[in-house]
C-alpha positions as CSV (number, residue, x, y, z in Angstrom):
1,X,-0.2,-0.2,-0.1
2,X,2.6,2.3,1.0
3,X,4.8,1.8,-2.1
4,X,1.3,2.1,-4.3
5,X,0.8,5.5,-2.5
6,X,4.5,6.8,-3.4
7,X,4.1,5.7,-7.4
8,X,1.2,7.5,-7.4
9,X,2.9,10.6,-6.1
10,X,5.7,10.0,-8.7
11,X,3.2,9.9,-11.3
12,X,2.2,13.6,-10.6
13,X,5.9,14.7,-10.1
14,X,5.6,15.4,-6.4
15,X,7.6,12.6,-4.9
16,X,6.8,12.4,-0.9
17,X,9.3,13.3,1.6
18,X,10.4,10.8,4.1
19,X,8.3,12.4,6.7
20,X,5.4,12.0,4.8
21,X,6.0,8.2,4.4
22,X,6.7,7.7,8.0
23,X,3.1,9.2,9.0
24,X,1.6,7.1,6.0
25,X,3.3,4.3,7.7
26,X,2.1,5.1,11.4
27,X,-1.2,5.8,10.4
28,X,-1.6,2.2,8.7
29,X,-0.1,0.6,12.0
30,X,-2.4,2.6,13.9
31,X,-5.6,1.4,12.1
32,X,-4.4,-2.1,11.8
33,X,-3.8,-2.3,15.6
34,X,-7.4,-1.1,16.2
35,X,-8.7,-3.4,13.7
36,X,-6.7,-6.3,15.1
37,X,-5.5,-7.3,11.3
38,X,-3.3,-6.4,8.9
39,X,-5.3,-8.0,5.9
40,X,-6.9,-5.2,4.3
41,X,-9.3,-7.1,2.9
42,X,-10.9,-7.8,6.2
43,X,-11.3,-4.0,7.0
44,X,-14.8,-3.1,5.6
45,X,-16.7,0.2,6.0
46,X,-18.4,-1.1,9.7
47,X,-14.5,-1.2,10.7
48,X,-13.5,2.2,9.1
49,X,-16.7,3.9,10.8
50,X,-15.8,2.0,14.1
51,X,-12.2,3.5,13.8
52,X,-13.3,7.1,13.0
53,X,-15.5,7.3,16.2
54,X,-12.4,5.8,18.2
55,X,-10.3,8.7,16.8
56,X,-12.8,11.4,17.5
57,X,-13.3,10.2,21.0
58,X,-9.7,10.4,21.6
59,X,-9.7,14.0,20.1
60,X,-12.6,14.9,22.6
61,X,-10.5,13.7,25.5
62,X,-6.9,14.8,24.4
63,X,-8.1,18.4,23.1
64,X,-6.1,17.5,19.9
65,X,-6.6,16.9,15.8
66,X,-5.3,14.0,15.3
67,X,-8.4,11.9,13.7
68,X,-8.1,14.4,10.8
69,X,-4.5,13.7,10.0
70,X,-4.9,10.1,10.6
71,X,-8.0,9.4,8.6
72,X,-6.5,11.7,5.6
73,X,-3.5,9.7,5.7
74,X,-5.8,6.3,5.7
75,X,-8.1,7.6,2.7
76,X,-5.1,8.1,0.6
77,X,-3.6,4.7,1.0
78,X,-6.8,3.0,0.3
79,X,-7.4,5.4,-2.6
80,X,-3.6,4.1,-4.0
81,X,-4.6,0.5,-3.0
82,X,-7.8,0.5,-5.1
83,X,-6.1,1.8,-8.2
84,X,-3.6,-1.0,-7.8
85,X,-6.0,-3.5,-7.4
86,X,-5.2,-4.6,-4.2
87,X,-9.0,-4.6,-3.2
88,X,-12.0,-4.5,-5.3
89,X,-13.9,-1.6,-3.1
90,X,-12.7,1.3,-1.3
91,X,-14.0,1.2,2.5
92,X,-12.8,4.7,3.2
93,X,-13.9,6.5,0.1
94,X,-16.8,7.9,1.9
95,X,-15.6,8.4,5.3
96,X,-15.5,11.9,5.9
97,X,-12.6,13.7,7.7
98,X,-13.4,15.8,10.7
99,X,-13.2,19.9,9.4
100,X,-10.1,21.8,10.0
101,X,-10.4,23.4,13.5
102,X,-11.8,27.2,12.9
103,X,-9.4,28.3,15.6
104,X,-7.2,30.9,13.7
105,X,-4.0,32.0,15.4
106,X,-3.9,35.4,16.1
107,X,-1.2,37.9,15.2
108,X,1.4,39.1,17.8
109,X,1.1,42.7,18.6
110,X,4.2,44.9,19.2
111,X,4.6,44.7,23.1
112,X,4.3,40.8,22.8
113,X,6.6,40.5,19.8
114,X,9.4,42.8,21.7
115,X,9.0,40.7,24.8
116,X,9.2,37.7,23.0
117,X,12.6,38.6,21.2
118,X,14.0,40.0,24.1
119,X,13.4,36.8,26.1
120,X,14.7,34.7,23.1
121,X,17.8,36.8,22.6
122,X,18.8,35.6,26.2
123,X,18.7,31.9,25.2
124,X,21.9,30.0,24.6
125,X,20.1,27.4,22.6
126,X,20.4,28.4,18.8
127,X,17.2,26.5,18.0
128,X,15.1,28.6,20.7
129,X,17.1,32.0,20.0
130,X,17.3,32.2,16.3
131,X,13.9,30.9,14.9
132,X,12.1,34.0,16.8
133,X,14.3,36.5,15.5
134,X,13.9,35.0,11.7
135,X,10.1,34.5,12.2
136,X,10.1,38.3,13.2
137,X,11.3,39.6,10.0
138,X,9.7,37.1,7.8
139,X,6.7,34.9,6.9
140,X,8.5,31.6,7.2
141,X,6.4,28.8,8.9
142,X,7.2,26.7,11.8
143,X,8.7,23.9,9.2
144,X,9.9,26.1,6.9
145,X,12.2,27.8,9.8
146,X,13.3,24.7,11.7
147,X,14.0,22.4,8.9
148,X,15.8,25.0,6.8
149,X,19.1,24.3,5.7
150,X,22.3,26.6,6.2
151,X,22.9,26.9,2.7
152,X,19.7,28.6,1.9
153,X,20.9,31.6,3.5
154,X,23.7,33.6,1.2
155,X,24.6,36.8,-0.3
156,X,23.7,37.7,-4.0
157,X,27.1,37.8,-5.7
158,X,26.5,40.0,-8.6
159,X,24.0,42.8,-10.0
160,X,22.6,45.7,-8.4
161,X,21.7,43.9,-5.2
162,X,25.3,42.5,-4.9
163,X,25.6,41.9,-1.1
164,X,22.0,41.6,-0.2
165,X,21.4,38.4,2.0
166,X,18.7,36.5,1.2
167,X,16.7,33.2,2.5
168,X,16.3,31.1,-0.6
169,X,13.6,28.6,-0.2
170,X,13.0,27.7,-3.7
171,X,14.9,24.4,-3.7
172,X,12.8,22.7,-1.3
173,X,9.6,21.0,-1.5
174,X,7.5,22.7,1.0
175,X,3.5,22.5,2.0
176,X,2.2,23.7,-1.6
177,X,3.7,24.8,-5.1
178,X,3.7,28.5,-3.9
179,X,5.5,28.3,-0.7
180,X,9.0,27.7,-2.2
181,X,9.9,31.4,-2.5
182,X,13.2,33.8,-1.9
183,X,13.1,36.3,1.0
184,X,15.6,39.1,1.8
185,X,17.2,39.1,5.3
186,X,16.2,41.9,7.5
187,X,19.0,44.4,8.7
188,X,17.8,43.6,12.5
189,X,18.6,40.1,11.9
190,X,22.2,40.7,10.8
191,X,22.7,42.9,13.5
192,X,21.7,40.9,16.1
193,X,24.6,38.4,14.9
194,X,22.9,35.9,12.5
195,X,25.7,35.9,10.3
196,X,28.0,34.9,12.9
197,X,26.1,31.8,13.9
198,X,25.2,31.0,10.2
199,X,28.9,30.5,9.9
200,X,29.0,27.9,12.6
201,X,26.4,25.9,10.4
202,X,28.4,25.6,7.2
203,X,27.3,22.7,5.3
204,X,24.7,21.4,7.8
205,X,21.0,21.9,8.5
206,X,20.4,25.4,10.2
207,X,19.6,23.8,13.5
208,X,20.3,20.6,15.4
209,X,17.8,18.6,17.3
210,X,14.3,17.2,16.3
211,X,11.5,19.1,14.8
212,X,9.2,18.3,17.4
213,X,11.4,19.2,20.2
214,X,12.3,22.4,19.0
215,X,8.8,23.4,17.8
216,X,7.6,22.8,21.4
217,X,10.6,24.8,22.9
218,X,9.1,27.6,20.8
219,X,5.6,27.7,21.6
220,X,7.2,27.2,25.7
221,X,8.9,30.2,25.3
222,X,5.8,32.5,24.5
223,X,3.6,30.8,27.0
224,X,6.2,31.2,29.5
225,X,5.8,34.8,29.4
226,X,3.7,36.8,32.1
227,X,1.3,37.9,31.7
228,X,0.7,34.8,29.8
229,X,0.4,35.3,26.0
230,X,-2.2,33.1,24.3
231,X,-0.7,32.9,20.9
232,X,1.8,30.4,19.2
233,X,4.7,30.7,17.4
234,X,2.6,30.6,14.1
235,X,1.4,34.1,15.2
236,X,4.8,35.7,13.7
237,X,3.5,34.6,10.3
238,X,0.1,36.1,11.1
239,X,1.7,39.0,12.1
240,X,4.0,39.6,9.2
241,X,1.8,38.3,6.2
242,X,-0.7,41.2,7.0
243,X,2.0,43.7,7.1
244,X,3.8,42.8,3.8
245,X,0.5,42.7,2.1
246,X,0.2,46.3,3.2
247,X,3.9,47.2,2.3
248,X,4.5,45.1,-0.9
249,X,0.9,45.3,-2.1
250,X,-1.5,42.3,-2.1
251,X,0.1,40.6,-5.3
252,X,3.8,40.8,-4.3
253,X,2.4,40.2,-0.5
254,X,1.2,36.7,-1.4
255,X,4.3,35.7,-3.0
256,X,6.4,36.8,0.1
257,X,3.6,34.7,2.4
258,X,3.8,31.9,-0.2
259,X,0.0,32.0,-0.7
260,X,-1.3,30.8,-3.8
261,X,-1.5,33.3,-6.7
262,X,-5.0,34.7,-7.7
263,X,-4.5,34.4,-11.3
264,X,-2.0,33.2,-13.8
265,X,-0.3,36.7,-14.1
266,X,0.7,36.6,-10.4
267,X,2.5,33.4,-11.1
268,X,5.2,35.4,-12.9
269,X,6.8,35.9,-9.5
270,X,8.1,32.2,-9.8
271,X,9.4,32.0,-13.2
272,X,12.8,34.0,-12.8
273,X,16.1,33.2,-11.0
274,X,15.7,36.5,-9.6
275,X,12.2,38.0,-9.5
276,X,11.9,41.5,-11.1
277,X,10.7,42.9,-8.3
278,X,13.3,42.1,-6.0
279,X,14.0,45.6,-5.1
280,X,10.4,45.7,-3.8
281,X,10.9,42.5,-1.9
282,X,13.5,43.9,-0.1
283,X,12.2,47.5,0.8
284,X,9.3,45.9,2.1
285,X,10.5,43.5,4.3
286,X,12.9,46.2,5.4
287,X,9.9,47.8,6.0
288,X,9.1,45.6,9.0
289,X,9.8,47.5,12.1
290,X,12.0,46.1,15.1
291,X,9.8,45.6,17.9
292,X,12.9,46.0,20.2
293,X,14.1,49.1,18.7
294,X,12.2,51.0,21.7
295,X,14.7,49.5,23.9
296,X,17.7,50.5,21.7
297,X,18.9,48.7,18.6
298,X,22.2,47.0,19.0
299,X,25.2,48.6,17.3
300,X,26.0,47.4,13.9
301,X,28.1,44.2,13.7
302,X,27.3,43.0,17.3
303,X,28.5,39.5,17.3
304,X,27.0,36.0,17.9
305,X,28.9,34.0,20.5
306,X,28.7,30.5,19.6
307,X,27.9,28.0,22.6
308,X,27.8,24.5,22.6
309,X,24.0,23.5,21.8
310,X,22.2,21.1,23.7
311,X,21.9,17.3,23.1
């Protein structure tokens, strides 16, 4: 089933990432454990309905949306199994997935942003300090930042923007086709000493450690601040996507946020090695205000002191 699903993805030129394959295996193992069989021909619609009810009860108890993700993976696998001829009917075809939560992450306000950045600045853990500062001056998603490679950050070598540092995600397979994009690095991030840290990671992923643990730490820092900030790391993206849309205009703003283009005319941003509007990209990102500036901007060239990363 896994191989059949992988083949389907390759057929549409979207080979799955390792983590997606792992998720499918985990979902299938969970279903087999519930059904007490690994014979897919014995898993009918009644078993699927019972499994869905089981997952919904767990979600209600734990306050998660695990059911939605597991059922989505299961439906994709059984669809591939049916197409491959492993089964004659697909028992998951009409199984409804729970709707996505309508709880929307709220953007951080200026005071919250300042407090988070100042707290992150004190951390000796790079995977806690730098993601917050990167997110504060970009539209980076949790996974886009935490799974970045150091090679994605580089200075433009020639032309009118020579020397401008960028974050180039266009070599990665991300959540949607619209997500791979190139962003300019904000001067505040450079003043903080990010380039000094970057030199310590040459040839390596930007951060050590597991994604899940690093992601948890980022949210723990936010919720640890008193009075409690009832927001998440994703709130950085909410804050900046809106601001960049005002600074750059709605069309370029959608590109910078990695949102799908509204029409074919907007898609041309993705057809060039360097977008014609790169100067507008630099201007828009530079227009994001530094929330810590009121407390005194660090002097130019402030260095980052490398420390041993926690294991």
